C-alpha positions, 0 to 999 in steps of 0.5 A: 345333228348330222348332216347327210350329203345326198350323192347326185344319182347317175342315170343309165346313159351317163354311165353308158357313154362313161364306159364309151369314153373310157374303152376309147381312152384304152385304146379299144379299135372298135370305140377309137375316132375314126376319120375319112377324109374328102377330098375334092378337086378344089376346096372353095367349090360348092360340090365339093361341099355338098360332098363333105356334107354328105359324109357328115350327114352319114357320120351323124349315126356313128359319133366316132367318125370325123369327117375332113374336108380338103383340097386345092383352093382356087383351081384344079392344081393337080400338085396341090391335091398330091401334096394335100393327099400325102399329108394326110396319108403321114397323118394316117387318116383311116380312109380317103374319099377323092376325086381325081383331077390327075389319075397317074400323078395322084397314084405314083405321088400319093395313093401307092403310099397310101396303099402300102399304109393299108388306108382304103381309097373311094373315089367320087365324081371322078374316078382313076384311069382304068390303069390304076383302079388297083389303088381304089377300091371303087366308084362313086358318081356319076357314069361321065360318058353317059352323062356327056351324052346326055349334054350332047342330047340337050344340045341337039334339041337347040341345033337340030333344024339347022344343016351345019351347027358349030358347037364349043366344049369347055372343060377344066384340066386336059388330064382329068378323067371324069371330064375327059370321058364326058368330052367323049360322050358329048361328041359321041352324041353329036356325030352319030352316023345316023339321026334319031327318029324325027330328027333332022341330019345336022352335021356339027362341027367343032368351033376351032377355036375349041375345046377351050380349057380353064384349069377350074379357073373362074375368071378364065372360064367366064371370059372364054364364055363371053369370048364365043358370045361375042362372036356373030354367029356363037356356037352352042356353049357346053360346059363339062362341069359349071367353070363359068358359071361358078363365077360370082360376076356371071349374072351381072356379066351375062346380063347384057345378052340375055335377049340372045340367051332367051331366044336360042340365038344363043344357047349355053349348057351346063354340066352341074346344077348348083344353086349359083347355077339355079340363080342363073338358070332362072334369071334366063341367063342359061339354056339348061342344066345337067345336074349330078348328085354330090351330097349322095356321092358323099354319103355312099363313099362314106359309107363304104369307107366305113364298111370296109375300116369298121366291118372289114367289108369290100365293096360288092362292086366296082362302081356306084353309079348315080342319076342325074338330072336335067334343069330349065329355067322354069323347073330350076326351083324344084328340079334338085335339092341342094345341101 
């Protein structure tokens, strides 16, 4: 008796993916692995982590696309950012999605090399300066001047009944393009020559110790905020990024000032609406936040790079501006979605 061994039936799907693997190994560029790197100003930052997740979300539809995440570990270190980008260029990454810390340093230290290597660059969150736009294809993110004006408008609602109102702006690195632009927007809004309809004229005066620069260091940022709160008449505090509110000790150390914050004797306005910030709002330990869309920045930036790499299709426009939103304690659970 002869035993017959039945061979397993290979389905169409299995055959398809076997062919895909064979073509990929043969070096066909249509199936080769594509690597896009998302580089924030700091790596340990939920804002940039959301942008990376946006990249991964886009990549779900494209099996050959791989997203890489990197950045300076703990604060806005311009040298580390350049070293990371330079290393990625040398490794032959296919595309770069970057939030700029220092435009000139980044261009001279790494992006000129990326351009020579033919690696496309999209900036997000923080663009290069206008004189360096030749080293990126487009910018995706918030219109930072309008964003600064929005922060200023929020501040005006809490100081409009005073003849003189002091304010203090907190920023990160002095050379960071998006933060410098936001500061200009805040000041432009606060120092308008004519009040808006229904508003009383208020003279806005910058606190003598401000603006404050944190370099993105969260402990420094929180200490700066507490120093302002301890003054006899705290200025309206306007942070143009998360900074102090990203400190895990923010709620514990702000709790003694809760009554002042809730009756608006102390006013804390901040950019961004990450979950740790929304928790502070819900606890009554911040006044108002204006948030961005980092997840969508990651999706759109990755799509633009993918079109360039795979389809030789450059972006249709130099800037892709995204909306922003407002969060207070009463809508902190519904004002945005964090990913």
